[in-house]
C-alpha positions in Angstrom: -15.8 75.3 113.4 -19.2 73.8 112.5 -21.9 75.2 110.3 -23.9 76.1 113.4 -21.1 77.7 115.5 -22.4 81.2 115.1 -26.0 80.2 115.8 -24.8 78.4 119.0 -22.9 81.4 120.2 -25.8 83.7 119.5 -28.3 81.5 121.2 -26.0 81.1 124.2 -26.0 84.9 124.6 -29.8 85.2 124.2 -30.3 82.5 126.9 -27.8 84.2 129.2 -29.8 87.4 129.1 -33.0 88.0 131.1 -34.7 91.1 132.5 -33.9 92.0 136.1 -36.2 90.4 138.5 -37.7 87.9 136.1 -35.4 85.1 137.4 -37.1 85.4 140.8 -40.4 84.4 139.2 -41.5 80.8 139.4 -40.1 78.8 136.5 -42.4 77.9 133.7 -43.7 74.3 133.7 -41.9 72.4 131.0 -43.8 70.5 128.3 -44.2 66.8 129.1 -42.2 64.5 126.9 -44.3 62.1 124.8 -44.2 58.4 125.7 -41.7 56.2 124.0 -44.2 54.8 121.5 -45.6 58.2 120.6 -42.2 59.7 120.3 -41.0 56.8 118.0 -44.0 57.3 115.7 -43.5 61.1 115.6 -39.8 60.7 114.9 -40.4 58.1 112.2 -43.0 60.4 110.5 -40.9 63.5 110.7 -37.6 61.8 109.6 -39.5 59.9 106.8 -41.0 63.1 105.5 -37.6 64.8 105.6 -35.9 61.9 103.7 -38.6 61.9 101.1 -38.3 65.6 100.6 -34.7 65.4 99.4 -33.8 68.5 101.4 -30.4 69.0 102.8 -31.6 70.3 106.2 -34.5 69.8 108.5 -35.7 72.8 110.4 -38.0 72.2 113.4 -40.1 75.3 114.3 -40.4 75.0 118.0 -38.5 72.8 120.4 -41.6 71.7 122.5 -40.3 69.2 125.1 -37.0 68.7 123.3 -37.7 65.0 122.7 -38.2 65.2 118.9 -35.1 67.3 118.4 -33.1 64.9 120.5 -34.3 61.9 118.4 -33.7 63.8 115.1 -30.2 64.9 116.2 -29.2 61.3 116.9 -30.6 60.0 113.6 -29.5 62.8 111.2 -26.0 63.5 110.0 -24.2 66.4 111.5 -25.3 69.7 110.1 -28.7 68.4 108.9 -30.9 69.6 111.8 -31.7 73.1 113.0 -34.3 73.9 115.7 -35.8 77.3 116.1 -37.6 78.5 119.3 -39.3 81.9 119.9 -39.8 81.3 123.6 -36.5 82.0 125.3 -37.8 81.2 128.7 -38.8 77.7 127.6 -35.4 77.2 126.0 -33.8 78.3 129.3 -36.0 75.9 131.3 -35.2 73.0 129.0 -31.5 73.7 129.1 -31.6 73.8 132.9 -33.5 70.5 133.0 -30.9 68.9 130.7 -33.3 68.5 127.8 -31.1 70.3 125.3 -28.2 67.8 125.5 -28.3 67.4 121.7 -27.3 71.1 121.4 -23.6 71.5 122.2 -20.4 73.2 121.2 -19.6 70.6 118.5 -22.6 72.1 116.6 -23.8 68.8 115.0 -27.3 70.3 115.4 -28.2 74.0 115.2 -30.4 75.7 117.8 -31.5 79.3 117.5 -33.6 80.9 120.3 -34.8 84.5 120.2 -38.1 86.2 121.0 -37.9 88.0 117.6 -39.1 85.9 114.6 -37.3 88.5 112.4 -34.0 87.8 114.2 -34.5 84.0 113.8 -35.3 84.5 110.1 -32.2 86.7 109.5 -30.0 84.1 111.3 -31.3 81.3 109.2 -30.3 83.0 105.9 
């Protein structure tokens, strides 16, 4: 069992739930992924700041396109990354588009999605 197993199970349940009839609506447009050069610069800045901080974990507030989380998950050791997202519809869309491949049952990176910032805060404690 990984550090993020409970978060993964919780988030899977949140993403499985949606209000009746909402699924019939047109899907949200997904954020465009940054180009390779822009992503490399953003990842280098983010990971550099994290390494200089001396912190044990990096928490990304918002998943955006999923690209930065993917890069960070590949570069950081297991258990060092946790991504928080308050837009469950966006998280569902990214998962459906295959952009959350870094989030899996192995739990190397944590992902918590909920529309309640208080729930996310409680889960991170």
